[in-house]
Structure formats: C-alpha cells, structure tokens
SERO-501074 format. One record per residue (C-alpha): residue number from 1; x, z, y. Coordinates in steps of 0.25 Angstrom, whole numbers, plus 5000, padded with zeros to 4 digits. Example, Ala and Ser with C-alpha at 12.3 -4.5 7.8 and 13.67 -1.06 7.14 Angstrom:
// residues 2
NODE    k  east    up  north
NODE    1  5049  5031   4982
NODE    2  5055  5029   4996
END
This chain:
// residues 326
NODE    k  east    up  north
NODE    1  4843  4627   4793
NODE    2  4848  4632   4807
NODE    3  4844  4647   4808
NODE    4  4841  4649   4824
NODE    5  4851  4660   4826
NODE    6  4849  4664   4842
NODE    7  4835  4668   4839
NODE    8  4838  4678   4828
NODE    9  4850  4681   4837
NODE   10  4840  4685   4849
NODE   11  4830  4693   4840
NODE   12  4843  4701   4836
NODE   13  4847  4704   4851
NODE   14  4832  4707   4854
NODE   15  4831  4718   4842
NODE   16  4845  4723   4845
NODE   17  4841  4725   4861
NODE   18  4828  4732   4856
NODE   19  4833  4741   4847
NODE   20  4835  4753   4857
NODE   21  4822  4753   4859
NODE   22  4818  4751   4845
NODE   23  4824  4764   4842
NODE   24  4819  4771   4854
NODE   25  4804  4767   4849
NODE   26  4807  4769   4834
NODE   27  4811  4784   4839
NODE   28  4801  4787   4848
NODE   29  4789  4782   4838
NODE   30  4794  4788   4828
NODE   31  4795  4801   4834
NODE   32  4780  4800   4839
NODE   33  4776  4794   4825
NODE   34  4782  4804   4816
NODE   35  4773  4816   4820
NODE   36  4760  4807   4818
NODE   37  4766  4805   4804
NODE   38  4770  4819   4800
NODE   39  4756  4824   4804
NODE   40  4751  4814   4796
NODE   41  4757  4818   4784
NODE   42  4755  4833   4787
NODE   43  4739  4831   4788
NODE   44  4742  4821   4774
NODE   45  4749  4831   4767
NODE   46  4737  4843   4771
NODE   47  4727  4834   4767
NODE   48  4733  4827   4754
NODE   49  4739  4843   4751
NODE   50  4752  4835   4749
NODE   51  4764  4843   4753
NODE   52  4772  4830   4753
NODE   53  4765  4825   4766
NODE   54  4769  4838   4774
NODE   55  4783  4838   4768
NODE   56  4784  4823   4774
NODE   57  4775  4827   4787
NODE   58  4787  4839   4789
NODE   59  4799  4828   4788
NODE   60  4791  4818   4798
NODE   61  4789  4829   4807
NODE   62  4805  4833   4806
NODE   63  4808  4818   4810
NODE   64  4798  4818   4820
NODE   65  4807  4828   4829
NODE   66  4819  4820   4827
NODE   67  4812  4808   4831
NODE   68  4807  4815   4843
NODE   69  4822  4820   4847
NODE   70  4826  4805   4846
NODE   71  4814  4801   4853
NODE   72  4817  4809   4865
NODE   73  4832  4807   4864
NODE   74  4830  4791   4864
NODE   75  4820  4791   4876
NODE   76  4827  4800   4883
NODE   77  4840  4791   4882
NODE   78  4832  4780   4884
NODE   79  4826  4786   4898
NODE   80  4840  4789   4901
NODE   81  4846  4776   4899
NODE   82  4835  4770   4908
NODE   83  4837  4779   4919
NODE   84  4850  4776   4920
NODE   85  4849  4762   4922
NODE   86  4835  4763   4929
NODE   87  4838  4775   4939
NODE   88  4823  4775   4945
NODE   89  4818  4777   4930
NODE   90  4822  4790   4929
NODE   91  4810  4795   4939
NODE   92  4800  4789   4927
NODE   93  4807  4798   4918
NODE   94  4807  4812   4927
NODE   95  4795  4812   4937
NODE   96  4783  4820   4935
NODE   97  4773  4808   4939
NODE   98  4780  4798   4929
NODE   99  4771  4795   4916
NODE  100  4785  4799   4909
NODE  101  4780  4813   4909
NODE  102  4767  4812   4900
NODE  103  4778  4806   4891
NODE  104  4785  4818   4891
NODE  105  4773  4825   4890
NODE  106  4769  4819   4877
NODE  107  4782  4820   4871
NODE  108  4781  4836   4873
NODE  109  4768  4837   4867
NODE  110  4774  4829   4855
NODE  111  4786  4839   4853
NODE  112  4778  4852   4856
NODE  113  4770  4848   4844
NODE  114  4781  4842   4835
NODE  115  4791  4852   4836
NODE  116  4782  4863   4831
NODE  117  4775  4854   4821
NODE  118  4789  4852   4815
NODE  119  4792  4867   4815
NODE  120  4778  4875   4812
NODE  121  4777  4867   4799
NODE  122  4779  4878   4789
NODE  123  4773  4888   4799
NODE  124  4761  4880   4800
NODE  125  4760  4877   4784
NODE  126  4747  4884   4783
NODE  127  4741  4880   4797
NODE  128  4742  4864   4794
NODE  129  4731  4861   4806
NODE  130  4739  4867   4817
NODE  131  4752  4861   4811
NODE  132  4748  4847   4811
NODE  133  4742  4851   4825
NODE  134  4757  4852   4831
NODE  135  4759  4838   4823
NODE  136  4747  4831   4831
NODE  137  4752  4838   4844
NODE  138  4766  4832   4841
NODE  139  4758  4818   4837
NODE  140  4751  4817   4849
NODE  141  4762  4819   4858
NODE  142  4770  4807   4852
NODE  143  4758  4798   4851
NODE  144  4753  4801   4865
NODE  145  4767  4797   4870
NODE  146  4767  4784   4865
NODE  147  4754  4782   4874
NODE  148  4761  4788   4885
NODE  149  4774  4780   4884
NODE  150  4765  4767   4883
NODE  151  4758  4771   4895
NODE  152  4772  4774   4903
NODE  153  4777  4761   4899
NODE  154  4766  4753   4904
NODE  155  4767  4760   4918
NODE  156  4780  4759   4920
NODE  157  4780  4744   4916
NODE  158  4769  4742   4925
NODE  159  4775  4748   4937
NODE  160  4789  4741   4933
NODE  161  4782  4727   4935
NODE  162  4778  4732   4948
NODE  163  4792  4738   4953
NODE  164  4806  4736   4945
NODE  165  4808  4753   4949
NODE  166  4795  4760   4947
NODE  167  4792  4774   4952
NODE  168  4783  4783   4944
NODE  169  4770  4784   4949
NODE  170  4766  4797   4956
NODE  171  4755  4800   4950
NODE  172  4754  4812   4938
NODE  173  4760  4807   4925
NODE  174  4748  4809   4916
NODE  175  4739  4799   4924
NODE  176  4745  4788   4919
NODE  177  4740  4792   4905
NODE  178  4726  4795   4910
NODE  179  4722  4781   4907
NODE  180  4718  4774   4895
NODE  181  4728  4765   4890
NODE  182  4726  4750   4889
NODE  183  4724  4742   4875
NODE  184  4738  4738   4877
NODE  185  4743  4751   4879
NODE  186  4735  4758   4866
NODE  187  4740  4745   4858
NODE  188  4755  4748   4860
NODE  189  4752  4763   4860
NODE  190  4746  4760   4846
NODE  191  4757  4752   4843
NODE  192  4768  4764   4845
NODE  193  4759  4773   4837
NODE  194  4759  4763   4825
NODE  195  4773  4762   4828
NODE  196  4777  4776   4828
NODE  197  4771  4779   4815
NODE  198  4777  4769   4809
NODE  199  4792  4772   4815
NODE  200  4789  4788   4812
NODE  201  4787  4784   4796
NODE  202  4798  4775   4797
NODE  203  4808  4786   4803
NODE  204  4802  4796   4792
NODE  205  4807  4786   4779
NODE  206  4820  4786   4784
NODE  207  4819  4802   4790
NODE  208  4814  4806   4775
NODE  209  4825  4798   4768
NODE  210  4837  4804   4778
NODE  211  4831  4818   4775
NODE  212  4831  4816   4761
NODE  213  4841  4827   4756
NODE  214  4839  4836   4768
NODE  215  4825  4837   4766
NODE  216  4824  4836   4751
NODE  217  4809  4836   4747
NODE  218  4811  4832   4732
NODE  219  4808  4818   4724
NODE  220  4794  4818   4726
NODE  221  4793  4821   4741
NODE  222  4801  4809   4744
NODE  223  4795  4801   4733
NODE  224  4782  4805   4740
NODE  225  4785  4805   4756
NODE  226  4793  4791   4756
NODE  227  4782  4784   4752
NODE  228  4773  4791   4762
NODE  229  4782  4788   4773
NODE  230  4784  4774   4770
NODE  231  4769  4774   4770
NODE  232  4768  4779   4783
NODE  233  4778  4769   4789
NODE  234  4773  4757   4782
NODE  235  4758  4758   4786
NODE  236  4761  4759   4801
NODE  237  4773  4749   4802
NODE  238  4761  4738   4796
NODE  239  4752  4742   4807
NODE  240  4762  4741   4816
NODE  241  4767  4727   4812
NODE  242  4752  4723   4813
NODE  243  4751  4728   4827
NODE  244  4764  4722   4833
NODE  245  4761  4709   4827
NODE  246  4746  4710   4833
NODE  247  4755  4712   4846
NODE  248  4766  4701   4844
NODE  249  4752  4691   4842
NODE  250  4745  4696   4853
NODE  251  4759  4694   4863
NODE  252  4760  4679   4857
NODE  253  4747  4675   4854
NODE  254  4743  4664   4858
NODE  255  4758  4658   4858
NODE  256  4762  4663   4844
NODE  257  4771  4650   4843
NODE  258  4780  4659   4852
NODE  259  4786  4665   4841
NODE  260  4789  4654   4833
NODE  261  4795  4648   4846
NODE  262  4803  4661   4850
NODE  263  4813  4663   4838
NODE  264  4818  4674   4845
NODE  265  4804  4683   4845
NODE  266  4801  4677   4831
NODE  267  4815  4682   4824
NODE  268  4814  4697   4832
NODE  269  4799  4700   4828
NODE  270  4801  4692   4814
NODE  271  4813  4702   4811
NODE  272  4805  4715   4817
NODE  273  4794  4712   4806
NODE  274  4803  4710   4794
NODE  275  4812  4722   4797
NODE  276  4798  4729   4797
NODE  277  4793  4724   4785
NODE  278  4806  4728   4778
NODE  279  4802  4743   4781
NODE  280  4788  4741   4777
NODE  281  4795  4735   4764
NODE  282  4803  4749   4762
NODE  283  4791  4757   4765
NODE  284  4782  4750   4755
NODE  285  4794  4750   4745
NODE  286  4796  4766   4747
NODE  287  4781  4769   4747
NODE  288  4779  4761   4733
NODE  289  4792  4766   4727
NODE  290  4793  4778   4716
NODE  291  4806  4781   4722
NODE  292  4805  4780   4737
NODE  293  4818  4787   4740
NODE  294  4826  4775   4734
NODE  295  4819  4766   4747
NODE  296  4826  4776   4757
NODE  297  4836  4766   4763
NODE  298  4823  4757   4767
NODE  299  4817  4769   4773
NODE  300  4830  4772   4780
NODE  301  4833  4759   4784
NODE  302  4817  4757   4790
NODE  303  4819  4766   4803
NODE  304  4831  4756   4807
NODE  305  4823  4742   4801
NODE  306  4810  4747   4810
NODE  307  4818  4749   4822
NODE  308  4825  4735   4822
NODE  309  4812  4730   4818
NODE  310  4806  4736   4829
NODE  311  4817  4732   4840
NODE  312  4815  4717   4835
NODE  313  4800  4719   4837
NODE  314  4802  4723   4852
NODE  315  4812  4712   4853
NODE  316  4803  4701   4848
NODE  317  4792  4707   4856
NODE  318  4799  4706   4868
NODE  319  4804  4693   4865
NODE  320  4789  4687   4863
NODE  321  4787  4695   4878
NODE  322  4798  4688   4885
NODE  323  4795  4673   4878
NODE  324  4781  4675   4882
NODE  325  4784  4679   4897
NODE  326  4792  4667   4898
END
C-alpha cells in the first residue's frame, strides 16, 4: 500500500505555520472565556450551596488574570512585530480615530471588572450580588472584545482590498460599532464565544493540576472539581465541532468531493478532528472516574493538543479556501 507522503508533509507544514496564531488565539480566547466560566461557577455555588463550586470559581478567576497578562503580551508582541514589518500599520494602533481604540476600551472594561473581582472575593463574601456584578462587568468587557475584533478585522480587510496601505478612516472610532453586525459577523463572533468557553475550561484543567500542591484543597475537592471542569470543557467543544463542521460544509458544498481530491486539506482537517476527539475522550474519562487525579497527565496535555488541533484547523480551512479560489 502506497501512502502519499507529500500531502502529509504539506499538512504538517501548514499546521506548523499556523501554530503562532493558534497560540495567540488560545491565550486570547481562554482569557475572555475564563471570567464567564468563573461567574457561572460562582452563581452555581450560591444556587446549590456547594462551597467547592466557589473555590473552583476562585481558581478560574486567578487563571483569568494570568491569561489576560499573556493575552496583552501576545497582542502587544504581535502588534510590535507587524508594525516593524509594515510601518504604515502603526497608525492603526495609535490614531485616536482608529477602530482599534474600541478594543482598548473593552479591554480596560474587562480588567476594571476582573481585577477587583479577583481581589474582593473575601471582602464581598457576604455580598454576592455586588461581587458577581464585578465578574459580569469583566465578562461583558471580554465578550464585547470578540465583537469589536470581528468588526475591526472586517473593516481593515475590506479597506485593504482597495489599497495595500489602508489609512485610518477619519471618523470617530465608535461609529464603526453603531451598526448591527451582519449574519456572517454574528456567526463568527458566536464561534469565537464558544471557542472561548472551550479554551478557558481546557486551560483551567491544566491549571488545577499545575496548582495541585500549591493550592491543596484536599482530595474531595479535586474529586469534585476535575470532573466539573472536564464537563465544562467537553460541552462547548462538542458544540464547537458541530459549528465548525457546518462552516466547512457550507464552504465546500456543493463541491464536497473537493476534500477527497485535496488530500492535504483532508489530512489537516482530519488531524484536527482526531486531536479534539482525544481531548474529549480525556474529559469523559476524567468526568466518570472515581479518581480523577489519575488522569492529570491527560488534562495537562489537553491544552497543547487543542492548540495543535486549532492550528491544523486553521491550516486546513485556509487550504480549502485557496483551492476553491483557484
């Protein structure tokens, strides 16, 4: 049996090329999704009167600040790199009229809610509505960033089709966000939001294992928290798989035989699906296990597998798009 090695090599190359973007995507979206997860857990703790949900929410909140720090470093580093390569791009990051200013606003709102949310946990222990409100503020700032990012990308790439060096529109930056987004933008933002929840829960599983000795809350806590966080990762990932499959089907339909002819795309997308299913298997086993800490190796590797799967998905989608554009 002859195995076609060239499509496999090209699939690997596409995945490697997309890895930097996949790392930035994972860090960024996990940072945005973590406060949502923390708020849901804190509300659940109050509703079910289970302290372990509250402790888990505290750990996820601590992780969210770490992720936001990495998020800022990643975005700042990427901006510095591209401004060095394309000097005209600098104006998009510093011009007061640039739509990027709205991204700074939403980021500031997220941090204004998230920082006091993290550090007033004990002080507002008996005033949960006020504390949850801070978390919701951080959550809304993050989710607004998703919408803002999609609008900025659409605006920028539309202008770039007209000019290789598009200038910042000389209108107030907030006017770009006054119109209702179209269906494509809403679909993209929805997928990003689901991805944010999936990535946040995946990172949280790794964080719990990493902090096991530092934040030792006892065996009963980890027997409780690891299955919970595994379910939190599994559910949005399954929804995400369905959504991505729908988008890919929409892209190639009615030329679905394209995937059979383009082996590089098929291998890349298939590899992404396989890695995601491996992570889902880890989460299911952890969820059902009586001794979930025994699966700490799988939980530790899950974020890295998800990043590689995301890179493969980006590479495969790009290859499908370029093949269809020919």
